[in-house]
C-alpha positions, 0 to 999 in steps of 0.5 A: 519461810522455807517456801519463799526461800525456795521460790527466790532460789528457783527464780534466781536460776532463770535470771541468766536466761532470756525473759520467757512468757512462762516457765513450765517446771516438771520436777522429776517427771519422765522425759516422755511427759516433758516431750509430749507437753513440748510437742503439744504446746509447739502445735500452736501457732502462737507459742514457742518452747525451748529447753534450757540446761537447767538443773530441773527439767524445764520448758521455757514458753514464749508467745510468737508474734505472727503478724 
């Protein structure tokens, strides 16, 4: 029950944000790791990332239409 309740609470945090294709949640990872992953994802022509002011260290990832 705790896992389902935790999942629901985490999902509710993102309800007020745009609908990303993926959410990368880092927990208590270092800022350097988050920036490394963000920069790596941004090198793809098909992905865009953004950081929102959420309680956790989180990246929102969206597929980019390059047509």
